[in-house]
C-alpha positions, 0 to 999 in steps of 0.5 A: 337909411329908410326907415318905417316906425312900427311903434313909438315916435322918431322925431325929424330934426334939422339944425337951424342956425342960431337956435340949434336942432329943431323939430321939423316932423314927429313920424308916427306908426306906419310912417317911414323916415330917411325917403332921401335914401332912396330919392337923388341925390340920396342925400339926408336933409334930417337927423331922426331921433327917437322921442320915445322907444321905437321899433322900426323897420330899417333898410339900407339905401343902397341896398333898397335902391338896387331891389327897387331897381330889380323888383317892379313889385317892390318899387310899385308898393314903396314909392306910392307910401314915399310920395305920401310921406313926402306930401306929408312933409311938404304940407307941414313945411307949408304950414310951418311957413305961414306960421312964421310969417304969421308971427313976423307980420304981428312982430312988425306991429 
């Protein structure tokens, strides 16, 4: 399932051993979640949780993949948006890792 947030905010959470569910990113209006529905191996890596009332447009992964395969114009419109979301998530992950390593260095002093 791929979703586009129309209004509200969605927390993307992942299960961290010994810490429970941790929010890794908050998705705002205009952004997407569930992009793994169209990127092989089509396996979700987080859980989307509404943190306030949310309106979203949601697409079934199999149906969307088939439509993208058959309609080049649709694919041309969707994939750049997906790449922007992936890029944003990668940047957020890098910043979180920097924070984690910085905190570890402070504790080791």
